[in-house]
Structure formats: structure tokens, C-alpha cells
C-alpha positions as CSV (number, residue, x, y, z in Angstrom):
1,X,3.7,19.1,-0.5
2,X,1.9,20.1,2.7
3,X,3.8,20.6,6.0
4,X,2.5,18.6,9.0
5,X,3.5,18.6,12.7
6,X,3.7,15.1,14.1
7,X,3.5,14.2,17.8
8,X,4.6,10.7,18.6
9,X,4.5,9.2,22.1
10,X,6.1,5.8,22.8
11,X,4.7,3.2,25.1
12,X,7.3,4.3,27.7
13,X,5.9,7.8,27.6
14,X,8.7,9.4,25.5
15,X,7.3,12.3,23.5
16,X,8.8,13.4,20.2
17,X,7.8,16.3,17.9
18,X,8.7,16.0,14.2
19,X,7.8,17.8,11.0
20,X,6.8,16.0,7.8
21,X,6.1,16.9,4.2
22,X,3.1,15.0,2.9
23,X,1.8,14.7,-0.7
24,X,-1.7,13.3,-1.0
25,X,-3.1,11.8,-4.2
26,X,-6.5,10.1,-4.7
27,X,-5.0,6.7,-3.9
28,X,-1.9,7.3,-1.7
29,X,-0.3,9.5,0.9
30,X,3.5,10.0,0.7
31,X,5.1,11.1,3.9
32,X,8.7,12.2,4.5
33,X,10.2,13.4,7.8
34,X,11.9,16.7,7.3
35,X,12.9,17.8,10.8
36,X,12.9,16.6,14.4
37,X,13.0,18.6,17.6
38,X,14.2,15.7,19.7
39,X,16.7,12.9,19.2
40,X,14.6,10.4,21.2
41,X,11.6,8.7,19.7
42,X,10.5,6.6,16.8
43,X,10.7,9.1,13.9
44,X,13.9,9.7,12.0
45,X,14.9,12.6,9.7
46,X,14.5,11.3,6.1
47,X,12.2,8.5,7.1
48,X,9.5,7.8,4.4
49,X,6.2,6.1,4.3
50,X,3.7,5.5,1.5
51,X,0.2,4.9,2.8
52,X,-2.5,3.4,0.6
53,X,-5.8,5.3,1.0
54,X,-7.6,2.2,-0.5
55,X,-8.9,0.2,2.4
56,X,-8.1,-3.1,0.7
57,X,-4.3,-2.5,0.6
58,X,-3.2,-1.0,3.9
59,X,0.2,-1.9,5.3
60,X,0.0,1.1,7.8
61,X,-3.1,1.6,10.0
62,X,-4.7,5.0,9.5
63,X,-7.4,6.8,11.5
64,X,-8.6,10.0,9.9
65,X,-10.1,12.6,12.2
66,X,-10.9,15.2,9.6
67,X,-12.2,14.4,6.1
68,X,-9.7,16.8,4.4
69,X,-6.8,14.8,6.1
70,X,-5.7,17.9,8.1
71,X,-5.8,15.7,11.3
72,X,-5.0,12.0,11.4
73,X,-3.2,9.3,13.3
74,X,-0.9,6.8,11.6
75,X,0.4,3.5,13.1
76,X,3.4,2.7,10.8
77,X,3.6,-1.0,10.0
78,X,0.6,-1.5,12.3
79,X,2.8,-1.1,15.3
80,X,1.6,0.2,18.6
81,X,3.2,3.7,18.5
82,X,0.8,6.3,17.1
83,X,2.0,9.2,15.0
84,X,-0.5,12.0,15.3
85,X,-0.4,14.5,12.4
86,X,-1.9,18.0,12.1
87,X,-1.4,20.6,9.4
88,X,0.7,23.6,10.3
């Protein structure tokens, strides 16, 4: 499992930094929030997502900035709050 830093900014401008463990397989990405620096924001410790890397079956919107998935943005449940992930 690789550690990622996540920056999440709500529509109201609230910024939250959280840390996630992410396991990537050829078809999926499994994310789990392991720590949070702030109590305000969208992410919660223990929160989990499974993201399909198959374009046909996406519940969560994903924008990949680097091909190796070291930098990407996730919109959980296709909601408006972006979670920006970078490897640590």
C-alpha cells in the first residue's frame, strides 16, 4: 500500500489535509483514509473508496495527472468536492 497526501477544499473554501493508503491493481484502486490533520472537511479517518480504473464502470470521477498515478484528483460519488492526491 502506497501513502498519499490528500488536499481537499470544499466549495466554502475549507481546506483539509488527510493521508491515505492506496493499493492499485490493474482494474481498481482501493483507498483508505489513515490520518487527518484537521477535523473540518469532507474526509474522515477510516473512510474507504474503491475506484474502478475501467472507464465503463466508474462510480467516482477520476482525473489522472501522471500516468503512474502519483498525482490525481478524485471526485467521490461524482460530487463537486475534489480530493487531490499526491504520493509522499
